[in-house]
C-alpha positions, 0 to 999 in steps of 0.5 A, a space after each residue: 458534430 464537426 470540429 475544426 482543430 487548430 494545431 501549432 507546434 510547441 517548439 521549432 524542433 517539433 516541426 521535423 519530429 511531426 513530419 517524420 511521423 505524420 504518415 504513421 500517426 494519420 494511418 493509426 488514426 484512420 485505422 481506429 475502428 472503435 473511435 468516437 471521432 473520424 478524421 475528415 481532412 488535414 490541411 497544413 498551411 505550411 511546413 512550419 504550420 499551422 495545421 488545421 484538421 476537420 473531424 466528425 464526432 459521433 452523437 454526444 461527443 463534445 468539444 471537451 471530448 475532442 480536446 482530450 482525444 486530440 491532446 492524447 494523440 497529438 500532444 506526443 508529436 509536439 502540437 498545441 491544439 485548439 478545438 472549435 465546433 463548426 457548423 457545416 452547410 
């Protein structure tokens, strides 16, 4: 199952906060060996967002599981996130 995440910043101040910690957040996620999700790409449209990310979920993972995972990890850096299931060809 593949997921497209549409991130927007909650507040203008969250823009600078995100870019200051971005590498650490992405590195931590990439190093999660027991996660049910794998980050495939992160595509910021501009410094102020939005940011789109593509993820792959293990068998049985739903959009609700992905939303919870994303909210826990990215809510801390000031993102509002919307999860969509996508079909890759």
